[in-house]
N, C-alpha and C positions, 0 to 999 in steps of 0.2 A: 342210225341206219333208216328210220322211218322218214326223217327230214330228207334224207338224200333220194329215196323212193319217191316223195312227194315232189322233189325238184325236178327229178326225171320225168315224172308223170305230166308236170306242168310245161317242161320243155318239148315232150312230145306233143302235146295238146297245142301248144303254140306254133310249132312247126306245121302240124296239120292246117290249122287255122290260117296261117300265112301262104301255105301251098294252095288252098282252095279261095284264096281272096281275090286274086285276079279274075275268077269266073264271076263271082258276086258283083264285082264292080262294073264288069262287062255288062251283066243283067241290069245294074243301075243306069249306064249309059244308054243301054236300049231304051229303058223306059222314058228317060229325058228326051231322046232322040224322036221317039214316037209322039211323046206329048208336044214337042214343038211342032209337029206336022198336024196333029190331029186335035189338039187341046182336050183330049180325053182326060177327065179327072181320075179315071180308073189308074191310069199310067202314073201319074203323081202318087196316088195312094199305094200302089205297088212299090214306088220309088222310097216313099217313106218307110214302108214296111222293111224293104230291104236293108235301109240305111241304118234303121232302128236295130235290126237284128244284127248287123255287123257291128254296131256299137257295144251292144251287149255281149256278143263274142269276143271282143277285143278285151273287154273289162275281165271276161271269165277267164282269160289266158295272160293277165296282168300287163296288158298294152295300154295302160292309162292314156298316154299321149295320142296315140291312135284314135282311142274312144273319144277322147275330149275334140279331137278334130271332126269326128262325125256328129258330136253334139253340137258343135258351132254349126254346122251344115244344117241340122235339123232346125236349130234357132233360126237362122237365116230363111230357111223355107217358110217358116211359120209367119216371119216378118213380111215376106214376099207375098204371102197368100193374104195376109191383112191389107196390104197395100194394093191388091189386084194386080200384081206385077208378075203373074206365073210365067208367061213365056220369057220374060227377061231372066226369071231364075234358071230356066232351063239352059239358057246360053252361058250363064256365070257357073253352073254346076258342073258342065262338062270339062272344063279346064282344070277345076278343082279335083274332079274324081282322076284325071290324069296324074296330077301330083300326087295324092293319095295312093294310086297304084305304084307310082316310082317309089315312094316312101316304103310301101309294104314289101316290095321286091327287094329294097336295100335291107331291111329288117331281116328277111328271110335269108339273103346272101351274106349277112354279117357285115355289111357296109356301114359307114358312117351315114347318120340320118340328120344331122344338125343342120344343114343347110336346106335340106328339103322340109324340115320343121318349119324353118323360118318362113320359106316361100309360101307354105300352107297356110300359116298364121297370116301373112300379107295377103294373100288371096282371100281369106275369110273376111280381114278388115275392109279391103276393097269392096266386098259385097254388102257391106253394110252391117 
């Protein structure tokens, strides 16, 4: 009985997380678009905070693959920062976020995510 209640609670939390995710991804996109225009480091800091928060939220609701995608994005951001290629990151990050949104919507709708997961991983590889 307790295990069933735990599973129901997790399913409800996961559903809420996936329902709110598109808005959070839009906020991330906004940060990157504003950074492209202004080069304001505060926008990149906010982007990093949002991504980190979504990654943790995904782990909390047992979406390990989703969280791993965002961990990969954080790693790429750190690399771009070290290489001084921040504006380039903004351009590469936007298509990545589109794929992550598609992935999250597919999860929410109960659709197969295998092809999207492969595309996300390919995008991460191309980012370096």
